[in-house]
N, CA and C of each residue as an Amber inpcrd file, in Angstrom:
protein
   714
   5.6000000 -16.6820000  -7.3870000   4.4230000 -17.7420000  -7.3940000
   3.2310000 -16.8690000  -6.7760000   1.6970000 -17.1160000  -7.3480000
   0.4770000 -16.6270000  -7.0510000  -0.1090000 -17.7290000  -6.6300000
  -0.7760000 -17.6090000  -5.7070000  -1.9980000 -18.8880000  -5.2620000
  -3.3440000 -18.2940000  -5.0660000  -4.0590000 -18.6330000  -5.5140000
  -5.9550000 -18.2480000  -5.0350000  -5.8760000 -19.0860000  -4.1700000
  -6.8990000 -18.4530000  -3.1980000  -7.1870000 -19.4030000  -2.3500000
  -8.6610000 -18.8690000  -1.7700000  -9.7810000 -19.7200000  -1.3310000
 -10.6490000 -19.3000000  -0.4840000 -10.5840000 -18.7340000   0.8520000
 -11.0670000 -17.9780000   1.0870000 -11.1130000 -17.0660000   2.6890000
 -11.6970000 -17.7570000   3.5950000 -12.7380000 -18.8610000   3.3040000
 -13.0110000 -19.7810000   4.2980000 -12.2520000 -20.7010000   4.5950000
 -11.0710000 -21.0600000   3.6970000  -9.8940000 -21.9780000   4.0880000
  -9.2410000 -21.6620000   5.2820000  -9.1140000 -20.3260000   5.8050000
  -8.1660000 -19.6020000   6.4430000  -9.2790000 -19.6670000   7.9060000
  -8.5580000 -19.6010000   9.0780000  -8.8720000 -19.7100000  10.3580000
  -9.4290000 -18.0790000  10.5740000 -10.4500000 -18.2880000  11.5920000
 -11.1560000 -16.7560000  11.8170000 -10.4010000 -16.2120000  12.8520000
  -9.4010000 -14.9650000  12.5930000  -8.4910000 -14.5830000  13.5190000
  -8.9220000 -12.9510000  13.6020000  -8.8740000 -12.2400000  14.5680000
  -9.1180000 -10.7940000  14.3520000  -8.0340000 -10.0790000  14.1730000
  -8.5230000  -9.3050000  13.8820000  -7.1970000  -8.0510000  13.3770000
  -6.8250000  -7.5380000  14.6000000  -5.4230000  -7.2910000  14.7400000
  -4.9940000  -6.9570000  16.0640000  -4.5450000  -5.3510000  15.4330000
  -4.5120000  -4.3490000  16.8030000  -4.4260000  -2.9820000  16.4270000
  -3.2250000  -2.4020000  17.3020000  -2.6310000  -3.5300000  18.1090000
  -1.4840000  -3.0080000  19.1610000  -0.1740000  -3.1340000  18.0980000
   0.6250000  -2.1710000  18.8160000   2.0210000  -1.6960000  18.0860000
   2.4270000  -0.3500000  18.5680000   3.0630000   0.2130000  17.5590000
   3.3870000   1.6990000  17.6980000   1.8320000   2.4780000  17.7890000
   2.4420000   3.5980000  18.4330000   1.1370000   5.0240000  18.1400000
   1.7200000   5.3520000  16.5800000   0.5370000   6.1150000  16.0900000
   0.4160000   6.2140000  14.9720000   1.6440000   7.6980000  14.8410000
   1.7930000   8.5250000  16.0420000   2.7580000   9.1620000  15.8290000
   4.2250000   8.6850000  15.6180000   4.6090000   7.6930000  16.4440000
   6.1620000   7.1020000  16.6410000   6.3070000   6.4430000  15.0120000
   5.1210000   5.4860000  14.3590000   5.3670000   5.0870000  13.2820000
   5.7600000   5.9590000  12.1940000   4.6690000   7.2910000  12.2400000
   4.9270000   8.0240000  10.8950000   6.4940000   8.7160000  11.3030000
   6.5530000   9.3410000  12.5210000   7.8540000   9.6480000  13.0600000
   9.1130000   8.9680000  12.6010000   8.8140000   7.3290000  12.8340000
  10.0820000   6.7970000  12.2770000  10.6390000   6.7950000  11.0470000
   9.6820000   6.9220000   9.9530000   9.7270000   6.4670000   8.5530000
  10.2150000   8.0700000   8.0800000   9.8030000   9.2880000   8.5020000
  10.2310000  10.3920000   8.3580000  11.7030000  10.6740000   8.5100000
  12.2280000  10.2180000   9.7190000  13.2980000  10.3170000  10.3330000
  14.3970000   9.5110000   9.1760000  13.7800000   8.4810000   8.9590000
  14.5010000   7.6500000   7.7140000  14.8060000   8.5400000   6.6570000
  13.7140000   8.8510000   6.1070000  13.9370000   9.7300000   4.8840000
  15.0800000  11.1470000   5.4290000  14.9440000  11.6420000   6.4680000
  15.4710000  13.0030000   6.5750000  17.1800000  12.7050000   6.7060000
  17.3370000  11.6860000   7.3810000  18.6140000  10.9800000   7.7920000
  19.4130000  10.2690000   6.6550000  18.8730000  10.1340000   5.5120000
  19.4570000   9.0880000   4.5710000  19.6560000   7.8310000   5.0780000
  19.5290000   7.1590000   6.1440000  19.7670000   6.0310000   6.7770000
  19.0730000   4.8780000   5.8790000  18.2360000   4.8770000   4.9960000
  17.5720000   3.8910000   4.7330000  17.3350000   4.1280000   3.2900000
  16.7690000   4.9470000   2.8090000  16.2430000   4.8950000   1.3440000
  17.6790000   5.1120000   0.5360000  18.5110000   5.7390000   0.8510000
  19.5170000   6.1370000  -0.0360000  20.7690000   5.0720000  -0.0400000
  20.6050000   4.0920000   1.0180000  21.5700000   3.2350000   0.9660000
  21.1520000   1.7170000   0.8050000  19.3390000   1.6270000   0.4110000
  19.0820000   0.5870000   0.1010000  19.3980000   0.0390000  -1.3500000
  19.3390000  -1.2380000  -1.7890000  19.9480000  -1.3350000  -3.1660000
  18.4810000  -1.4100000  -4.2180000  17.4560000  -1.4340000  -3.5830000
  16.3420000  -1.4970000  -4.3490000  16.2050000  -0.1840000  -4.8830000
  16.4980000   0.9180000  -4.2890000  15.7670000   2.3000000  -4.5850000
  16.9640000   3.0710000  -5.5120000  18.0840000   2.3870000  -5.7350000
  19.3690000   2.8420000  -6.5020000  18.6160000   2.9320000  -7.8400000
  17.6250000   1.9140000  -8.7620000  17.2040000   1.8730000  -9.7770000
  15.6750000   2.4510000  -9.6010000  15.4750000   3.9210000  -9.8950000
  14.6600000   4.6630000  -9.6950000  13.2710000   3.9860000 -10.5950000
  13.6970000   3.2540000 -11.4880000  12.4330000   2.9920000 -12.5230000
  12.2650000   1.4270000 -12.2050000  12.6480000   0.4130000 -11.1840000
  12.5890000  -0.5430000 -11.1620000  11.4100000  -1.1360000 -11.0490000
  11.1110000  -2.1200000 -11.8980000   9.8360000  -2.8710000 -11.9580000
   8.9580000  -3.8570000 -10.8090000   9.7960000  -3.9560000  -9.7280000
   9.3250000  -4.8120000  -8.5760000   7.8520000  -4.2970000  -8.1700000
   7.2210000  -5.3410000  -8.4050000   5.4670000  -4.8490000  -8.0250000
   4.7530000  -4.6520000  -9.0430000   5.3910000  -4.1000000 -10.3050000
   4.7970000  -3.4180000 -11.3850000   3.5800000  -4.3890000 -11.9350000
   4.1830000  -5.7390000 -12.1640000   3.1890000  -7.0020000 -12.5780000
   2.2740000  -6.9440000 -12.0580000   2.4450000  -7.3770000 -10.7370000
   1.2430000  -7.7780000 -10.0000000   0.3750000  -6.4630000 -10.0710000
   0.7910000  -5.2000000  -9.7800000  -0.3060000  -4.1630000  -9.7290000
  -0.7320000  -4.2120000 -11.1220000  -0.4960000  -4.1850000 -12.3350000
  -1.0220000  -4.0090000 -13.5310000  -2.0160000  -5.2810000 -13.6310000
  -1.6340000  -6.3510000 -13.1440000  -2.4070000  -7.6140000 -13.7740000
  -3.8380000  -7.6510000 -12.5270000  -3.2270000  -7.7100000 -11.4710000
  -4.4310000  -7.5980000 -10.2760000  -5.4250000  -6.5330000 -10.6850000
  -4.9520000  -4.8630000 -10.2910000  -5.6530000  -3.7950000 -10.0650000
  -6.1960000  -3.6220000 -11.7390000  -5.5030000  -3.8520000 -12.4890000
  -5.7330000  -3.7120000 -13.8600000  -6.3690000  -2.2840000 -14.1600000
  -5.1720000  -1.0320000 -14.0580000  -5.7120000   0.2300000 -14.3840000
  -6.1430000   0.4410000 -15.5700000  -7.1660000   1.1790000 -15.7200000
  -7.7960000   1.5800000 -17.2200000  -7.9190000   3.0920000 -17.2950000
  -8.1960000   3.2710000 -18.6020000  -7.9300000   4.5910000 -19.3420000
  -8.7510000   5.6730000 -18.5730000  -9.7030000   5.4240000 -17.9390000
 -10.8470000   6.3550000 -17.3360000 -10.6150000   6.1630000 -15.7580000
  -9.6850000   5.5860000 -15.3700000  -9.5890000   5.6470000 -14.0460000
  -9.0170000   7.0260000 -13.1140000  -8.7350000   7.2540000 -12.1210000
  -8.5530000   8.0860000 -11.3770000  -7.6820000   7.2230000 -10.3210000
  -6.5740000   7.2740000 -10.0800000  -5.5960000   6.2380000  -9.7690000
  -4.6340000   7.0000000  -8.3830000  -4.8960000   6.3510000  -7.1100000
  -4.4680000   7.0830000  -6.5170000  -3.1990000   5.6450000  -5.9190000
  -1.8680000   6.1470000  -5.4280000  -0.8040000   5.8590000  -4.9650000
  -0.7240000   5.9080000  -3.4020000  -0.8540000   4.9910000  -2.2470000
  -0.4300000   5.5930000  -1.0480000   1.1020000   5.2110000  -0.6820000
   1.4570000   5.9320000  -0.5160000   3.3500000   5.9390000  -0.3310000
   4.0310000   5.8900000  -1.6200000   3.6280000   6.9180000  -2.6160000
   4.5040000   6.7400000  -3.8610000   5.7240000   7.0860000  -3.9220000
   6.5340000   7.5870000  -2.8720000   7.9380000   7.6530000  -2.7290000
   8.3860000   8.5330000  -4.0620000   9.2990000   7.8680000  -4.7040000
   9.9180000   8.9340000  -5.5820000   9.2310000   8.5510000  -6.8070000
   8.2940000   8.0120000  -7.1450000   7.3480000   8.2650000  -8.2660000
   7.6500000   7.0830000  -9.2570000   8.3880000   5.9680000  -8.8550000
   8.8880000   4.8890000  -9.4280000   7.5290000   4.0700000 -10.4440000
   6.4450000   3.6190000  -9.6410000   5.5730000   2.9870000 -10.0790000
   4.3480000   4.1310000 -10.9880000   4.2860000   5.1950000 -10.3610000
   3.6910000   6.0110000 -11.4460000   4.1720000   6.5570000 -12.1830000
   5.3580000   6.4110000 -12.4670000   6.0370000   6.8290000 -13.8550000
   5.5240000   5.7030000 -14.8900000   5.3500000   4.5830000 -14.6000000
   4.8160000   3.4860000 -15.3250000   3.5830000   3.3160000 -15.5600000
   2.6670000   4.0960000 -14.6650000   1.2830000   3.4530000 -14.5150000
   0.3180000   4.9290000 -15.0970000   1.1090000   5.7670000 -14.8200000
   0.2770000   7.4090000 -14.7430000  -0.1230000   7.2490000 -16.3610000
   0.6350000   7.0190000 -17.4020000   0.1150000   6.9290000 -18.8770000
  -1.1490000   6.2990000 -19.0620000  -1.3540000   5.1480000 -18.2690000
  -2.5260000   4.2860000 -18.5320000  -3.9030000   4.7730000 -17.9520000
  -3.6680000   5.9440000 -17.5970000  -5.0990000   6.3120000 -16.5590000
  -5.2010000   7.3630000 -17.0400000  -6.5530000   8.2640000 -16.6060000
  -6.8750000   9.4270000 -17.0070000  -6.1450000  10.5600000 -16.1360000
  -6.2260000   9.9680000 -14.5760000  -5.6320000  10.9090000 -13.5870000
  -4.7360000  10.1190000 -12.4250000  -3.7410000  10.9180000 -12.0770000
  -2.6560000   9.9270000 -10.9640000  -2.5900000  10.6190000 -10.2990000
  -2.7820000  10.3930000  -8.8520000  -2.3400000  10.7710000  -7.5700000
  -1.4510000  10.2120000  -6.7310000  -0.3910000  10.8700000  -6.2930000
   0.8580000  10.1060000  -5.3150000   0.3300000  10.8440000  -3.8300000
   0.3440000  10.0950000  -3.0620000   0.4560000  10.4990000  -1.7200000
   2.0240000   9.9930000  -0.9210000   2.4710000  10.8680000  -0.5640000
   3.6520000  10.3530000   0.6990000   3.7530000  11.1190000   1.7260000
   4.2730000  10.8920000   2.8240000   4.5360000  11.4760000   4.0910000
   5.9330000  12.2800000   4.3590000   6.7400000  12.1580000   3.2590000
   7.9810000  12.7160000   3.2160000   8.1250000  13.7910000   1.7550000
   8.7490000  15.1190000   2.3840000   8.8240000  15.8150000   1.1690000
   9.7630000  15.4730000   0.1410000  11.1430000  15.1850000   0.7270000
  12.3710000  14.7620000  -0.3790000  11.9270000  14.0340000  -1.2530000
  11.3560000  12.8000000  -1.1890000  10.7830000  11.8090000  -2.0520000
   9.7830000  12.1910000  -3.2670000   9.1040000  13.2150000  -2.8890000
   8.0390000  14.0050000  -3.5260000   8.6940000  14.9200000  -4.6250000
   9.6220000  15.7980000  -4.1210000  10.3020000  16.8200000  -4.8740000
  10.8900000  15.9760000  -6.0930000  11.3110000  14.9450000  -5.7120000
  12.1100000  13.9250000  -6.8280000  11.4500000  13.8270000  -7.6110000
  10.1170000  12.8130000  -7.2610000   9.0150000  12.5870000  -8.0060000
   8.0940000  13.8080000  -8.8980000   8.0520000  14.6280000  -8.6390000
   7.7900000  15.9710000  -9.4430000   8.3620000  16.0890000 -10.5970000
   9.8410000  15.8290000 -10.4930000  10.6870000  16.0950000 -11.4160000
  10.6990000  14.8010000 -12.6620000  10.3410000  13.8590000 -11.8670000
  10.5040000  12.4370000 -12.6830000   9.2480000  12.2880000 -13.5950000
   8.1250000  12.6750000 -12.8780000   6.7370000  12.4550000 -13.2280000
   6.2810000  13.8000000 -14.3780000   6.9440000  14.7210000 -14.7560000
   6.2190000  16.0770000 -15.3460000   5.7790000  15.7180000 -16.7380000
   6.2170000  14.6730000 -17.2900000   5.9210000  14.3070000 -18.6080000
   5.1120000  13.2570000 -18.7210000   4.9740000  12.5610000 -17.6400000
   3.9160000  11.5270000 -17.6130000   2.4140000  11.3440000 -17.5350000
   1.6770000  12.5140000 -18.1270000   0.3200000  12.8460000 -17.7770000
  -0.2460000  13.4120000 -16.9280000  -1.2840000  13.4080000 -16.5900000
  -2.1940000  14.1610000 -15.4180000  -1.7890000  13.4530000 -14.0280000
  -0.7610000  14.0910000 -13.2810000  -0.0910000  13.5830000 -12.2540000
  -0.2910000  14.8890000 -11.0010000  -0.6550000  14.4260000 -10.0210000
  -0.8640000  15.2550000  -8.9490000  -0.0510000  14.8210000  -7.9160000
   0.7910000  15.3920000  -7.0630000   1.6660000  14.8300000  -5.5440000
   1.0400000  15.3880000  -4.5050000   0.8870000  14.6800000  -3.4200000
   0.2590000  15.4190000  -2.1620000   1.2590000  15.0010000  -1.1570000
   1.7690000  15.8630000  -0.3020000   2.5730000  15.3870000   1.0140000
   1.3590000  15.2350000   2.2190000   1.4880000  13.9370000   2.7100000
   0.5410000  13.3440000   3.6690000   0.9020000  13.5410000   4.9440000
  -0.0790000  12.9920000   6.0000000   0.5470000  13.1300000   7.2480000
   0.5090000  11.5480000   7.7290000   0.7000000  10.4080000   6.8970000
   0.7620000   9.2270000   7.1680000  -0.3340000   8.4200000   7.6880000
  -1.2080000   8.9680000   7.9760000  -2.3500000   8.1400000   9.0540000
  -3.7450000   8.3660000   8.0750000  -3.8110000   9.5900000   7.6250000
  -5.1240000   9.9230000   6.9140000  -4.5950000  10.2790000   5.2810000
  -5.4260000  10.2160000   4.1750000  -5.2750000  10.4560000   3.1270000
  -5.8950000  11.7180000   2.5730000  -5.7660000  12.6770000   3.6580000
  -6.0410000  14.2840000   3.3620000  -4.7270000  14.6360000   2.5760000
  -4.9870000  15.4840000   1.4520000  -6.2890000  16.0850000   0.9420000
  -6.9440000  15.3090000   0.1200000  -7.0360000  14.2420000  -0.0670000
  -7.8500000  13.3920000  -1.2990000  -9.4870000  13.4070000  -0.7960000
 -10.1670000  13.9110000  -1.9770000 -11.4540000  13.8980000  -1.5660000
 -12.5520000  12.4160000  -1.4110000 -13.5160000  12.9560000  -0.9420000
 -14.4490000  11.4410000  -0.8660000 -14.6660000  10.9410000  -1.9040000
 -14.7210000   9.7150000  -2.6020000 -15.2520000   8.8150000  -3.1660000
 -14.7660000   9.4790000  -4.8520000 -13.7150000  10.0100000  -4.6970000
 -13.2460000  10.5840000  -5.9930000 -11.9380000   9.8630000  -6.7120000
 -11.7940000   8.6990000  -5.9550000 -10.7880000   7.7250000  -6.5630000
 -11.4370000   6.3170000  -7.0490000 -11.0040000   5.9930000  -8.3410000
 -11.8460000   4.8600000  -8.5990000 -10.9360000   3.6900000  -8.8990000
  -9.4930000   3.7760000  -8.3580000  -8.6350000   2.5500000  -8.2320000
  -7.2340000   3.1740000  -7.5670000  -7.0780000   2.4350000  -6.4910000
  -5.9120000   2.5020000  -5.5600000  -5.3750000   1.6180000  -5.2290000
  -3.7130000   1.3450000  -4.7710000  -2.8760000   0.7110000  -4.3720000
  -1.9770000   0.9170000  -3.5470000  -1.2750000   0.0330000  -2.3410000
  -0.2170000   0.3730000  -1.9060000   0.6380000  -0.7860000  -1.7800000
   1.8460000  -0.3810000  -2.0860000   3.0230000  -1.5060000  -2.4200000
   4.0860000  -1.3210000  -1.4970000   4.5890000  -2.0540000  -0.6780000
   5.4010000  -1.9380000   0.2400000   5.2840000  -1.0610000   1.3490000
   4.2940000  -0.5430000   1.6320000   3.6680000   0.5330000   2.6780000
   3.3080000  -0.0700000   3.5650000   1.9590000  -0.9380000   3.6390000
   1.2070000  -1.0300000   4.5690000   1.6730000  -2.0120000   5.5530000
   2.8680000  -2.8960000   5.0050000   3.2970000  -3.5940000   5.8510000
   4.6310000  -3.1360000   6.7490000   5.0180000  -1.9020000   6.5400000
   5.6590000  -1.0110000   7.3740000   4.7930000  -0.2220000   8.3870000
   3.6030000  -0.1750000   8.4490000   2.7180000   0.6360000   9.4540000
   2.0730000  -0.0960000  10.3910000   2.6740000   0.4230000  11.4360000
   1.7360000  -0.1670000  12.8100000   0.2900000  -0.5860000  12.6170000
  -0.2810000  -1.6770000  13.1350000  -1.5470000  -2.1600000  12.7480000
  -2.6080000  -0.8600000  13.0730000  -2.6550000  -0.4550000  13.9090000
  -3.4880000   0.5920000  14.1340000  -3.6120000   1.8630000  13.1130000
  -2.2630000   2.1320000  12.5530000  -1.9580000   3.2160000  11.5400000
  -2.4570000   2.5740000  10.0020000  -2.1700000   1.1920000   9.7880000
  -2.8240000   0.3830000   8.7410000  -4.3180000   0.5490000   8.6060000
  -5.0280000   0.1880000   9.8570000  -6.5120000   0.2690000   9.9780000
  -7.0660000   1.6110000   9.7400000  -6.3500000   2.5790000  10.0980000
  -6.9210000   4.0620000   9.4850000  -6.5500000   4.5970000   8.0670000
  -5.5010000   3.9980000   7.4950000  -5.0510000   4.1700000   5.9990000
  -6.4240000   3.5220000   5.4940000  -6.8270000   2.0170000   5.9670000
  -7.7790000   1.2950000   4.9990000  -8.7620000   2.1700000   5.2080000
  -9.3950000   2.5000000   6.6700000 -10.5240000   3.0590000   6.4170000
 -10.7180000   4.5790000   5.5510000  -9.6070000   5.2660000   5.3840000
  -9.4110000   6.2000000   4.6260000  -9.4690000   6.0390000   3.1060000
  -8.7480000   4.7320000   3.0550000  -9.1350000   4.2810000   1.6340000
 -10.7230000   4.3340000   1.0920000 -11.6740000   3.1840000   1.9510000
 -12.8200000   3.2310000   1.7160000 -13.7160000   4.6840000   1.5880000
 -13.0970000   5.5150000   2.2000000 -13.5330000   7.2470000   2.3850000
 -13.3270000   7.7300000   0.6630000 -12.1810000   7.4960000   0.1160000
 -11.7930000   8.1790000  -1.0600000 -12.0670000   7.1130000  -2.3410000
 -12.5380000   6.0010000  -1.9460000 -12.6600000   5.0810000  -3.1920000
 -14.2740000   5.5380000  -3.8570000 -14.7060000   5.4180000  -4.9640000
 -16.0160000   5.7100000  -5.3650000 -16.4640000   4.5230000  -5.4000000
 -17.7940000   4.1840000  -5.3330000 -18.8100000   3.0250000  -5.6830000
 -17.9140000   2.5310000  -6.6800000 -17.8110000   1.0110000  -6.1790000
 -17.3360000  -0.0620000  -7.5300000 -15.5860000   0.3700000  -7.4370000
 -15.3560000   1.2890000  -6.5900000 -13.9950000   1.7440000  -7.0320000
 -12.8220000   0.1780000  -6.4670000 -11.7990000  -0.0180000  -6.7160000
 -10.7320000  -1.1380000  -6.5020000  -9.5060000  -0.5330000  -5.5780000
  -9.1870000  -1.3130000  -4.6220000  -8.0140000  -1.1310000  -3.9150000
  -7.0770000  -2.4370000  -3.9660000  -5.8240000  -2.2580000  -4.1950000
  -4.7720000  -3.4500000  -4.3000000  -3.9600000  -2.9400000  -3.0190000
  -3.8680000  -4.1970000  -2.0950000  -3.0610000  -3.9310000  -1.0370000
  -1.9880000  -5.0130000  -1.0510000  -0.8630000  -4.5840000  -0.5530000
   0.4270000  -5.6410000  -0.4100000   0.4890000  -5.8550000   0.9740000
   0.6340000  -7.1690000   1.5470000   1.1370000  -7.1230000   3.1370000
   2.2740000  -8.3610000   3.2070000   2.9710000  -8.2070000   4.2690000
   3.9420000  -9.0420000   4.4850000   3.3520000 -10.0570000   5.1780000
   3.5510000 -11.7090000   4.6180000   3.0270000 -12.3420000   5.1270000
   3.7990000 -12.7770000   6.5900000   2.8720000 -13.4730000   7.5010000
   3.6200000 -13.5490000   8.8020000   2.4100000 -14.2250000   9.6130000
   3.1080000 -14.6370000  11.1130000   2.1360000 -15.5200000  11.6620000
   1.4600000 -14.6290000  12.3760000   1.0260000 -13.5280000  12.5630000
   0.1560000 -12.4950000  13.1330000   0.7890000 -12.0170000  14.2350000
   1.7240000 -12.4010000  14.7980000   2.0970000 -11.9590000  16.1090000
   2.9310000 -10.8160000  16.1850000   3.3510000 -10.4480000  14.8060000
   4.4660000  -9.4270000  15.0310000   4.2410000  -8.0300000  15.4470000
   4.8830000  -7.3800000  16.3680000   4.5730000  -6.1580000  16.6140000
   5.6400000  -5.1860000  15.7690000   5.0870000  -4.2880000  15.3660000
   5.9700000  -3.4310000  14.2320000   7.0170000  -2.7100000  14.7410000
   6.7130000  -2.1850000  16.0770000   7.8750000  -1.3470000  16.6650000
   9.0420000  -2.3030000  17.2560000   8.7530000  -3.8350000  17.2200000
   9.8210000  -4.9180000  17.4530000  10.8730000  -5.0980000  16.7980000
  10.8990000  -4.7810000  15.3930000  11.8110000  -5.0150000  14.1990000
  12.5290000  -4.2110000  14.1550000  13.8190000  -4.0230000  14.5010000
  14.5370000  -3.0060000  14.3630000  15.0690000  -2.6220000  12.7820000
  15.3950000  -1.3690000  12.2940000  15.8430000  -1.2240000  11.0620000
  14.9870000  -0.9330000   9.9910000  13.7120000  -1.7250000  10.0410000
  12.7120000  -1.6350000   8.5730000  11.1310000  -1.5940000   9.3520000
  11.0090000  -2.0440000  10.6370000  10.0050000  -2.2710000  11.0510000
   8.7850000  -2.5740000  10.4150000   8.8840000  -3.5200000  10.0320000
   8.2050000  -5.0150000   9.5210000   6.8820000  -5.2240000  10.1380000
   5.4850000  -5.8410000   9.7560000   4.7020000  -6.5860000  10.6980000
   4.0360000  -7.2530000   9.5140000   3.7900000  -8.8910000   9.8380000
   3.1580000  -9.7190000   9.0620000   1.9230000  -9.8930000   9.4680000
   1.0120000 -10.4560000   8.5260000  -0.1710000 -10.8940000   8.8260000
  -0.5110000 -11.9580000   8.1500000  -1.6020000 -12.7450000   8.7210000
  -2.1440000 -14.2050000   8.4370000  -3.2190000 -13.8360000   7.3680000
  -3.8150000 -14.5820000   6.6130000  -4.5170000 -14.3870000   5.3930000
  -5.8400000 -13.8490000   6.2540000  -6.1090000 -14.4700000   7.2220000
  -7.6940000 -13.8480000   8.0940000  -7.2330000 -12.5320000   8.3030000
  -6.4680000 -12.2300000   8.6930000  -6.1470000 -10.5010000   9.2720000
  -6.0110000  -9.7310000   8.3140000  -5.5950000 -10.1920000   7.0490000
  -5.4120000  -9.3160000   6.0230000  -6.9620000  -8.8270000   5.6790000
  -7.4600000  -9.9160000   5.2700000  -8.9590000 -10.1010000   4.6440000
  -9.8640000  -9.1280000   5.9660000  -9.3690000  -9.2580000   7.4300000
 -10.2190000  -8.5270000   8.3980000  -9.7780000  -6.7140000   8.3090000
  -8.5790000  -6.7870000   8.0980000  -8.1310000  -5.4770000   7.6700000
  -8.9780000  -4.5320000   6.8250000  -9.1470000  -5.2770000   5.6900000
 -10.2420000  -5.0050000   4.5140000 -11.4110000  -4.8270000   4.9250000
 -12.1470000  -5.7820000   5.6100000 -13.3000000  -5.7210000   6.1260000
 -13.8440000  -4.6970000   7.2490000 -12.9620000  -4.6250000   7.7230000
 -13.1350000  -3.5430000   8.9510000 -13.1290000  -2.2170000   8.6430000
 -12.5270000  -1.8800000   7.3040000 -12.5160000  -0.6400000   6.7800000
 -14.0630000  -0.3660000   6.0540000 -14.4980000  -1.5820000   5.8750000
 -15.8880000  -1.3820000   5.2030000 -15.8920000  -1.4950000   3.6850000
 -14.7330000  -2.2520000   3.3280000 -14.8120000  -2.5650000   1.9610000
 -14.8010000  -4.3810000   1.9260000 -15.0680000  -4.6480000   0.4360000
 -15.0500000  -6.2340000   0.2630000 -14.0370000  -6.8110000  -0.4800000
 -13.3230000  -8.0480000   0.0460000 -12.4880000  -8.6400000  -0.3990000
 -13.0470000  -9.2220000  -1.3190000 -12.2100000  -9.1230000  -3.0260000
 -12.6340000  -9.8680000  -3.7640000 -11.4080000 -10.9460000  -4.2470000
 -10.4560000 -10.9070000  -3.6490000  -9.2350000 -11.6020000  -4.2370000
  -8.1720000 -11.6290000  -3.5890000  -7.3840000 -12.7820000  -3.3950000
  -6.1230000 -12.7290000  -2.3860000  -5.1680000 -13.7850000  -2.9960000
  -4.0860000 -13.0740000  -3.3230000  -3.0040000 -13.9990000  -3.8240000
  -1.8140000 -14.1320000  -2.6670000  -1.1220000 -14.9650000  -2.9440000
   0.1930000 -15.1660000  -1.8970000   1.5070000 -15.0590000  -3.0060000
   2.1240000 -14.4810000  -2.7570000   3.2750000 -14.4300000  -3.7500000
   4.5730000 -14.7850000  -2.8380000   5.4260000 -15.9940000  -3.0310000
   6.6920000 -16.5130000  -2.2940000   7.7030000 -15.8230000  -3.4530000
   8.7650000 -14.9270000  -2.6420000   9.5620000 -14.3660000  -3.3600000
  11.0120000 -15.0070000  -3.5040000  10.7650000 -16.4850000  -4.1100000
  11.8310000 -16.7950000  -4.2070000  12.8980000 -16.2780000  -4.9100000
  12.7330000 -15.3480000  -5.9430000  13.5950000 -14.5910000  -6.7420000
  14.4880000 -13.5410000  -6.1020000  13.7390000 -12.8790000  -5.3650000
  14.4580000 -11.7800000  -4.3630000  15.0030000 -12.1240000  -3.1930000
  14.2080000 -13.2870000  -2.5250000  14.8080000 -13.7560000  -1.1290000
  15.1100000 -15.4010000  -1.2500000  16.3550000 -15.7720000  -1.9930000
  16.2540000 -16.8170000  -2.0290000  16.2780000 -17.9940000  -1.0190000
  16.2970000 -17.3400000   0.3200000  16.2610000 -18.1440000   1.2450000
  14.7890000 -19.1250000   1.3650000  13.9960000 -18.1250000   0.7620000
  12.1990000 -18.8820000   0.4740000  11.6810000 -18.3700000   1.7420000
  12.1490000 -17.7900000   2.7070000  11.1610000 -17.4860000   3.7170000
  10.4500000 -16.3850000   3.8150000  10.2100000 -15.5850000   2.6420000
   9.5190000 -14.4180000   2.6450000   8.3330000 -14.4630000   1.7210000
   6.9670000 -14.0450000   1.8720000   6.2020000 -13.8420000   1.1980000
   5.2980000 -13.0000000   1.3900000   4.4960000 -12.2340000   0.2050000
   3.4570000 -11.2630000   0.3640000   2.3220000 -11.8760000   0.1870000
   1.2710000 -11.0180000   0.7470000  -0.3080000 -11.1000000   0.2630000
  -0.5580000 -10.0860000  -0.5750000  -1.3180000 -10.5900000  -1.6750000
  -1.9790000  -9.1050000  -2.4140000  -3.5230000  -9.3710000  -2.3150000
  -4.0120000  -8.4640000  -2.0050000  -5.4660000  -8.6730000  -1.5280000
  -6.1540000  -7.2930000  -2.2070000  -7.2210000  -7.7610000  -3.3600000
  -8.1230000  -7.0290000  -4.1620000  -9.1870000  -6.9560000  -3.6780000
  -9.4750000  -5.4150000  -3.3260000 -11.1460000  -5.3320000  -2.6890000
 -11.6750000  -4.2410000  -3.6230000 -13.0750000  -3.8830000  -3.2250000
 -14.0270000  -3.1140000  -4.0360000 -14.7160000  -2.5460000  -2.9470000
 -15.2030000  -1.4040000  -3.2440000 -16.2420000  -0.6640000  -2.5520000
 -17.4750000  -0.9090000  -3.3300000 -18.6210000  -1.0150000  -2.4440000
 -19.7450000  -1.1780000  -3.0670000 -20.6260000  -0.0890000  -2.3910000
 -22.1410000   0.5360000  -2.8700000 -22.6910000   1.2170000  -2.3550000
 -23.3090000   1.1630000  -1.0040000 -23.3840000   0.2340000  -0.6950000
 -23.7350000  -0.3220000   0.6650000 -22.5660000  -0.4140000   1.8030000
 -21.1720000   0.0260000   1.1750000 -20.1010000   0.3720000   2.3560000
 -20.0890000   1.2480000   2.8830000 -19.6360000   1.3090000   4.2110000
 -19.4440000   2.4880000   5.0530000 -17.8990000   2.5320000   5.0510000
 -17.5980000   4.0510000   4.8970000 -16.3220000   4.5610000   5.5510000
 -15.9950000   4.4880000   6.9650000 -17.0900000   4.4030000   7.5320000
 -16.9560000   4.1990000   8.9810000 -15.6610000   5.1580000   9.4140000
């Protein structure tokens, strides 16, 4: 279920930057990859080509044949396997080498694809204004707020003018501290905080949808934001 609404309908709440330090947050997820404590036992990762999230990315971001497409947190290459053939160039960035090694094999015949090992806080080595479309799925919701803001500002740096960015976040009351959630380190955002994250990065919010995940979470208490943003010539990557 997706609901589109005006941002003026939401309260004016500031984006918070408390939580884990960037080093703690990045180290945590690297350790999960190295220990196989999360990804190798999580049922969603057993199907390497699972369609989860693909419909929303395809519909809202609308990848085009002339796009240079960036996925932040590409993992094992599942989404790029589906999306890379639709664009001119595809780039995947992840903070752990193990999933990238598997992604290299998976994506070798899926068009023009580059994969890079990142540091989890910047989008190095992606060049300034080299990306026309970017997305992050089940990635920013696991970042400490300070890390999410740093990554969003990096998106503003690498996006070309008129470039699009689709961000997925976990819906919450805005008070969660990412380090206070054991096992998965998730952090929730209000609609105003989700919009504020984009605006603080120097991008413009174009569209916000709320997806209630009844099929995947029958209890009905889990929802996501999908935020589409664009970069305009007057925008600053600050």
